[in-house]
N, C-alpha and C positions, 0 to 999 in steps of 0.2 A: 499461402499466407499463414501467419501464426495466429493463434487464438486471440491474442491481444489486438492484432491488426484487424481481425474479423470483428471483434467487439467495437473497436474504434469506428470502423465503417458502419456498423449497425447503429451506432449512436447518432449518426447523421441521417438515419432513415426518415422518410416522410410519414411512416406509420408510427404514431406516438407510442403505441404499446411496445413495439420492437425497439424503438429508440430509448425509451425509459428503462426497459429491462437491461439494455446494453450499458447504459449509464450507471445503473445500480451495480452491475457485474464489474465494470471498470473501477468503480469506487471500492468494492471489496478487494479487488486485485491490488489496487494501489495501497490500501491499508496493510495487506499482507506483505507486500514488498517493502514498505516503510518499516514495519516491525522487523523483518529479516535483516535489513541493513542497519538498523539501530542495534540489534543484537550483535551483528558482526563488528560494528564500531566499538561497542562496549567490550567485547571479547578482546579487541586489539588495544584496549586501554584508553580509548577516547573518553574525554570528559563530557558531561551533559552539555556544557557550554559549546564545545566543538561541534557536537551533533546538532544542537540548536542553530548554530551559525550556518551550517550547511543546509538545513531545512528551512531557514528563514523564519524561525519562530523563537519565542523566548525559552530560556533554559527551564523555567518553571513549567511551561506548557509541555515540552518534550519529556521532562521528568515525570510529570503527572500522568501523561498518556502511556509511557512505556516502562516506568520503573517497576510496576507490579505485574507486568506481563510475564508469562512463562518463558523459560529459556528454550532455545531450540525452535524458534518460529520457523514455519515452513510456508512455502508458496504453493498454492493449489496448482495442479497440473491441468485439470480440465475445467471447462466452464460449469460443469455440474457440481463441482466441489466449491465453486464460488458461492 
């Protein structure tokens, strides 16, 4: 299984400590992936509105969240980097 799959399984744990840690790690992974894909979209010339439409948020929200972020976002490879 992949790490994301392992985290998803752990998020359903009956042990609250394990489940909450997994939920937090998945949230960090999701943020990293979103940043990476927004960076890719902008590099390909997408407008903030196009990105917002795909994410289901307002143009203002996506711009505020991502416009100031550093270029070259990366996705962590291991859970320890999450």
